[in-house]
C-alpha positions as CSV (number, residue, x, y, z in Angstrom):
1,M,-33.5,6.4,-14.7
2,K,-31.5,5.1,-17.6
3,V,-28.0,4.1,-16.5
4,G,-25.5,2.9,-19.1
5,F,-23.4,0.0,-18.1
6,I,-20.3,-0.8,-20.2
7,T,-18.5,-4.0,-19.5
8,A,-15.7,-6.1,-20.9
9,E,-17.5,-9.1,-22.4
10,G,-17.3,-11.2,-25.5
11,G,-13.7,-10.4,-26.4
12,S,-11.3,-13.0,-27.6
13,A,-8.8,-12.3,-24.9
14,I,-10.9,-10.9,-22.0
15,S,-14.6,-11.7,-21.2
16,L,-16.0,-11.0,-17.7
17,P,-19.8,-11.7,-17.8
18,E,-19.8,-11.9,-14.0
19,V,-19.2,-8.1,-13.8
20,R,-22.5,-7.4,-15.7
21,E,-24.3,-10.0,-13.6
22,G,-23.1,-8.3,-10.4
23,A,-24.3,-4.9,-11.6
24,Q,-27.7,-6.3,-12.7
25,A,-28.1,-7.9,-9.3
26,A,-27.3,-4.6,-7.6
27,A,-29.8,-2.8,-9.8
28,A,-32.6,-5.3,-9.1
29,Y,-31.9,-5.0,-5.4
30,A,-32.0,-1.2,-5.6
31,N,-35.3,-1.2,-7.4
32,D,-36.9,-3.7,-5.1
33,Y,-35.6,-2.4,-1.8
34,L,-34.2,1.1,-2.1
35,G,-36.7,2.8,-4.4
36,G,-34.2,2.9,-7.3
37,I,-32.5,6.3,-7.7
38,G,-34.3,9.5,-6.9
39,G,-37.5,7.5,-6.6
40,R,-37.2,6.1,-10.1
41,P,-36.4,2.5,-11.0
42,V,-33.0,1.9,-12.5
43,Q,-33.0,0.8,-16.1
44,L,-29.6,-0.6,-17.2
45,V,-28.6,0.0,-20.8
46,V,-25.8,-2.6,-21.3
47,C,-23.1,-2.4,-23.9
48,K,-20.4,-5.1,-24.1
49,S,-17.0,-3.9,-25.0
50,Q,-14.5,-6.4,-26.4
51,E,-11.6,-4.6,-24.7
52,D,-10.2,-2.8,-27.6
53,A,-10.3,0.9,-28.5
54,A,-12.8,0.6,-31.4
55,S,-15.5,-1.3,-29.4
56,A,-14.9,0.9,-26.4
57,R,-15.7,4.0,-28.5
58,T,-18.7,2.3,-30.0
59,C,-20.1,1.6,-26.6
60,A,-19.4,5.2,-25.5
61,N,-21.2,6.6,-28.5
62,E,-24.1,4.2,-27.9
63,M,-24.5,5.6,-24.4
64,V,-24.8,9.1,-25.9
65,E,-27.3,8.0,-28.5
66,Q,-29.4,6.3,-25.8
67,K,-29.5,9.5,-23.8
68,V,-28.6,7.8,-20.6
69,T,-28.5,9.9,-17.4
70,A,-25.2,8.4,-16.2
71,V,-22.7,5.8,-17.4
72,N,-21.3,3.1,-15.0
73,I,-18.3,1.1,-16.0
74,G,-17.6,-2.4,-15.1
75,T,-13.8,-2.7,-15.6
76,T,-11.7,-1.7,-18.5
77,A,-8.3,-0.8,-19.7
78,F,-9.7,1.3,-22.5
79,A,-11.4,4.1,-20.5
80,D,-9.2,6.7,-22.3
81,S,-11.3,5.8,-25.5
82,M,-14.6,6.3,-23.6
83,V,-14.2,9.1,-21.1
84,P,-13.9,12.0,-23.6
85,V,-17.0,10.8,-25.6
86,I,-19.2,10.4,-22.5
87,T,-18.1,13.4,-20.5
88,G,-17.9,15.5,-23.7
89,A,-21.7,14.9,-23.9
90,R,-21.9,16.1,-20.3
91,I,-23.0,12.6,-19.1
92,P,-21.4,11.6,-15.7
93,Y,-18.9,8.7,-16.1
94,T,-18.7,6.6,-13.0
95,T,-16.8,3.5,-11.9
96,G,-15.6,1.8,-8.8
97,V,-12.1,1.0,-10.0
98,A,-10.5,3.7,-12.2
99,A,-7.5,2.2,-14.1
100,S,-6.8,4.8,-16.9
101,G,-5.5,8.4,-16.9
102,A,-8.7,10.0,-18.1
103,E,-10.6,8.3,-15.3
104,F,-8.3,10.0,-12.8
105,V,-8.5,13.6,-13.7
106,T,-11.5,14.4,-16.0
107,D,-14.3,16.7,-15.0
108,G,-17.5,14.6,-14.9
109,A,-15.7,11.4,-14.1
110,F,-16.0,9.7,-10.6
111,S,-14.3,6.6,-9.1
112,W,-15.6,5.4,-5.8
113,T,-12.2,3.9,-4.8
114,G,-8.8,5.3,-5.6
115,G,-8.6,2.8,-8.4
116,F,-5.3,1.7,-9.7
117,P,-3.4,4.6,-8.1
118,A,-4.7,3.8,-4.6
119,T,-4.1,0.1,-5.1
120,L,-0.5,0.8,-6.0
121,G,-0.2,3.1,-3.0
122,V,-1.6,0.4,-0.6
123,M,0.8,-2.2,-2.2
124,A,3.7,0.2,-1.7
125,Q,2.7,0.8,1.9
126,T,2.4,-2.9,2.5
127,A,5.8,-3.6,0.9
128,K,7.3,-0.9,3.1
129,D,5.7,-2.4,6.3
130,K,7.0,-5.8,5.4
131,G,10.5,-4.5,4.9
132,Y,10.9,-5.3,1.1
133,K,13.6,-3.3,-0.6
134,S,12.3,-4.0,-4.1
135,V,9.3,-5.7,-5.9
136,S,8.6,-6.8,-9.4
137,L,5.2,-5.7,-10.8
138,F,3.8,-7.9,-13.6
139,V,1.1,-6.0,-15.5
140,T,-1.1,-6.5,-18.5
141,D,0.7,-4.8,-21.4
142,A,-2.1,-2.3,-22.2
143,P,-1.1,1.3,-22.7
144,A,-3.3,2.7,-19.9
145,V,-2.1,0.1,-17.4
146,T,1.6,0.3,-18.2
147,A,1.4,4.1,-18.3
148,G,-0.3,4.2,-15.0
149,A,2.1,1.8,-13.4
150,N,5.0,4.1,-14.5
151,A,3.5,7.5,-13.8
152,L,1.8,6.6,-10.5
153,G,3.5,3.4,-9.2
154,K,7.1,4.7,-9.5
155,P,6.5,7.8,-7.3
156,V,4.6,6.1,-4.5
157,F,7.0,3.1,-4.3
158,A,9.9,5.5,-4.3
159,K,8.3,7.5,-1.5
160,A,7.8,4.3,0.4
161,G,11.5,3.5,-0.1
162,V,10.8,0.4,-2.3
163,G,12.3,-0.2,-5.7
164,L,9.7,-1.0,-8.4
165,D,10.5,-3.1,-11.5
166,I,7.6,-3.0,-14.0
167,V,7.3,-6.1,-16.2
168,P,4.6,-5.8,-19.0
169,I,3.1,-9.1,-20.2
170,P,1.2,-8.9,-23.6
171,V,-2.5,-9.8,-23.6
172,G,-3.0,-13.5,-24.5
173,T,0.6,-14.5,-23.8
174,P,0.5,-18.3,-23.2
175,D,3.9,-18.6,-21.5
176,A,5.6,-15.8,-19.6
177,T,8.6,-17.8,-18.4
178,S,11.1,-15.5,-20.2
179,Q,9.7,-12.4,-18.6
180,V,9.4,-14.0,-15.2
181,T,12.9,-15.4,-15.3
182,A,14.4,-12.0,-16.1
183,A,12.4,-10.4,-13.3
184,I,13.2,-13.0,-10.6
185,G,16.9,-12.8,-11.6
186,K,16.9,-9.3,-10.1
187,K,16.0,-10.9,-6.7
188,P,12.9,-8.8,-5.7
189,G,11.5,-9.1,-2.2
190,A,8.1,-9.8,-3.6
191,V,6.2,-10.1,-6.9
192,I,2.9,-8.3,-7.8
193,L,0.4,-9.5,-10.3
194,V,-2.1,-7.0,-11.8
195,G,-4.3,-8.4,-14.5
196,E,-7.4,-10.6,-15.2
197,G,-7.7,-14.3,-14.5
198,T,-6.0,-15.7,-17.6
199,F,-3.1,-13.3,-17.0
200,C,-2.8,-14.5,-13.4
201,S,-2.8,-18.1,-14.5
202,T,0.0,-17.5,-17.0
203,V,2.3,-15.6,-14.6
204,L,1.7,-18.0,-11.7
205,K,2.5,-21.0,-13.8
206,S,5.7,-19.4,-14.9
207,L,6.6,-18.5,-11.3
208,V,6.1,-22.1,-10.3
209,A,8.2,-23.2,-13.3
210,V,11.2,-21.1,-12.3
211,N,10.9,-22.1,-8.6
212,A,10.3,-18.5,-7.5
213,T,9.8,-18.3,-3.7
214,Q,9.0,-14.6,-3.4
215,P,5.8,-13.6,-1.6
216,K,3.0,-12.6,-3.9
217,F,0.7,-9.6,-4.0
218,V,-2.4,-10.2,-6.2
219,I,-5.7,-8.5,-7.1
220,Q,-9.2,-9.9,-7.0
221,P,-9.3,-11.6,-10.5
222,C,-6.5,-13.9,-9.4
223,L,-8.6,-15.4,-6.7
224,S,-10.8,-17.8,-8.7
225,K,-11.2,-21.5,-9.2
226,T,-9.9,-21.2,-12.8
227,V,-6.7,-19.7,-11.6
228,E,-6.3,-22.3,-8.8
229,D,-6.9,-25.1,-11.2
230,A,-4.2,-23.7,-13.5
231,A,-1.7,-23.3,-10.8
232,P,-2.7,-25.4,-7.8
233,G,-1.5,-24.0,-4.4
234,A,0.5,-21.1,-6.0
235,L,-1.6,-18.5,-4.3
236,D,-1.5,-19.9,-0.8
237,G,-0.1,-17.2,1.5
238,A,-0.5,-14.4,-1.0
239,T,-1.6,-11.0,0.0
240,L,-4.8,-10.0,-1.8
241,F,-5.6,-6.4,-2.7
242,T,-9.3,-6.0,-3.5
243,P,-12.1,-3.5,-3.8
244,G,-14.4,-5.7,-1.7
245,D,-14.7,-8.2,1.1
246,T,-16.8,-11.0,-0.3
247,E,-16.4,-13.6,2.5
248,G,-16.4,-11.7,5.8
249,D,-19.0,-11.6,8.5
250,N,-19.6,-7.9,8.4
251,A,-22.9,-6.4,7.2
252,E,-21.7,-5.3,3.8
253,S,-20.2,-8.6,3.0
254,R,-23.3,-10.5,4.1
255,L,-25.5,-8.1,2.0
256,Y,-23.3,-8.8,-1.1
257,R,-23.8,-12.6,-0.7
258,T,-27.5,-12.2,0.0
259,V,-28.1,-10.0,-3.1
260,M,-26.1,-12.2,-5.4
261,G,-27.8,-15.3,-4.0
262,K,-31.3,-13.8,-4.7
263,Y,-30.7,-12.1,-8.1
264,A,-27.7,-14.0,-9.6
265,P,-27.6,-17.4,-7.9
266,K,-25.5,-19.0,-10.7
267,T,-22.8,-16.4,-10.6
268,A,-19.6,-17.3,-8.8
269,L,-19.0,-14.9,-5.9
270,D,-15.2,-14.8,-6.3
271,G,-13.4,-13.1,-9.2
272,Y,-14.8,-9.9,-10.6
273,A,-18.6,-10.2,-9.8
274,V,-18.1,-7.9,-6.8
275,T,-16.8,-5.2,-9.1
276,G,-20.0,-4.8,-11.0
277,Y,-22.1,-5.0,-7.8
278,Q,-19.9,-2.5,-6.1
279,N,-19.8,0.0,-9.0
280,L,-23.6,0.1,-9.6
281,L,-24.7,0.0,-5.9
282,G,-22.1,2.7,-5.2
283,L,-23.8,4.9,-7.7
284,V,-27.2,4.3,-6.1
285,R,-25.8,5.1,-2.7
286,A,-24.0,8.2,-3.8
287,L,-27.2,9.5,-5.4
288,K,-29.3,8.9,-2.3
289,G,-29.8,12.7,-1.8
290,L,-30.9,13.3,-5.4
291,T,-34.2,15.2,-5.6
292,G,-36.1,17.0,-8.2
293,D,-35.5,16.5,-11.9
294,V,-33.1,13.6,-12.6
295,T,-30.7,14.8,-15.3
296,P,-27.1,14.3,-16.1
297,A,-26.4,17.7,-14.5
298,S,-28.3,17.0,-11.3
299,V,-26.5,13.6,-11.1
300,A,-23.1,15.2,-11.4
301,S,-23.8,17.9,-8.8
302,T,-25.2,15.3,-6.4
303,L,-22.1,13.1,-6.8
304,K,-19.8,16.0,-6.2
305,A,-21.6,16.6,-2.9
306,A,-21.5,13.0,-1.8
307,K,-19.6,12.6,1.4
308,D,-18.6,9.5,3.4
309,V,-20.7,7.1,1.3
310,V,-20.4,3.5,2.5
311,L,-18.6,1.5,-0.2
312,P,-20.6,-1.6,-1.0
313,A,-18.8,-4.7,0.2
314,G,-16.0,-2.4,1.2
315,D,-15.2,-3.7,4.7
316,G,-16.0,-0.3,6.3
317,L,-14.4,2.0,3.6
318,T,-16.2,5.1,2.6
319,F,-15.9,7.6,-0.3
320,T,-16.2,11.3,-0.8
321,C,-16.3,12.7,-4.3
322,D,-15.3,16.4,-3.8
323,G,-12.0,16.0,-5.6
324,T,-9.7,16.1,-2.6
325,A,-8.9,12.5,-1.8
326,I,-5.7,12.3,-3.9
327,P,-4.1,15.7,-5.0
328,N,-4.1,16.2,-8.7
329,L,-6.3,13.2,-9.3
330,K,-9.7,14.8,-8.7
331,A,-11.9,12.1,-10.1
332,L,-10.8,9.6,-7.4
333,C,-13.0,9.5,-4.2
334,S,-10.8,7.6,-1.7
335,T,-7.3,6.3,-0.9
336,G,-8.1,3.1,1.0
337,S,-8.2,-0.6,-0.1
338,V,-9.2,-3.9,1.3
339,V,-6.4,-6.3,2.0
340,A,-6.6,-10.0,2.9
341,T,-4.5,-13.1,3.1
342,V,-5.1,-16.1,0.8
343,K,-5.2,-19.4,2.6
344,G,-5.8,-22.3,0.4
345,T,-8.3,-21.1,-2.1
346,R,-10.0,-18.5,0.1
347,A,-9.3,-15.0,1.4
348,T,-9.2,-14.5,5.1
349,D,-8.2,-11.8,7.6
350,Y,-9.7,-9.0,5.7
351,R,-8.6,-5.5,6.8
352,T,-8.3,-2.0,5.4
353,V,-5.2,-0.1,4.6
354,D,-5.0,3.6,3.7
355,S,-2.2,5.1,1.5
356,A,-3.1,8.8,1.8
357,S,0.3,9.6,3.3
358,L,2.1,8.4,0.1
359,F,0.0,10.9,-1.9
360,G,0.6,13.9,0.3
361,G,-2.7,13.4,2.3
């Protein structure tokens, strides 16, 4: 079964080879131990997008030309350039971490987690539980991300009773001190960082420079050696919102480390490697009931029927892709997220938080 895999790699601003390595490890594990998909070995057709609209469309068109049965996405802020091409060719578009509008609502698109909306929801729920009256959200200044933060973040934070100040930081910004200074001047109860590793390093260094003392909410790419080296100790005590538990003692976390150790032993287990692993193995698990001819249509119908699928490395989370997890965002398959506490350079105290109530669920 030919599965397209599009990943952000080789760009001048963003390159995440570990995402591809995680997906390749998951595919090898599925082929060796799970019988592939529908009894057929998984053949990954990889395209490296440089995280711009042009290369994203090029990769999407390549998937159509290669006649893949499904497309799995690593992580991208340019899904809006790919989803119409792929689903327009009636090829299922699948990801674990939807971040763009087209990934939330398009027929034929599926996201194992609630993606950016659910992460924002869980952050809002956590801010409410901690008693914060307002937060500053630093995000990568990409159209899909900032639009999502405004359209989806504002309502769920408002419903939680927490004010949300959105602060876009342009990609590649070497020093964000001016933006950070303005945001901290509003005296938020906490700060949130949503972006890849270089972005995290830039914002954290600026927070240190202005002596900001607010608690920090961060996502998985911030928890890496590169970020720690850039801003030593800045993440200690932060709350981590992540699609996966990479360090716990539960069966899914142990499986992740075992698979990566066997098939990608040189890949660091922190950062974004778990995203590629989770996205690809999630597809394999969701298609466990696939029988008969393996076609894009049979893949799509099997995904729509998938219920309570165990999310790889998900600390007990499951996903159901019948379009009911988040009202009006039918492509999203769950509302939960894994939350942990950063101590030193590691995440501990993993637990799950659900934000269904903030979306009317």
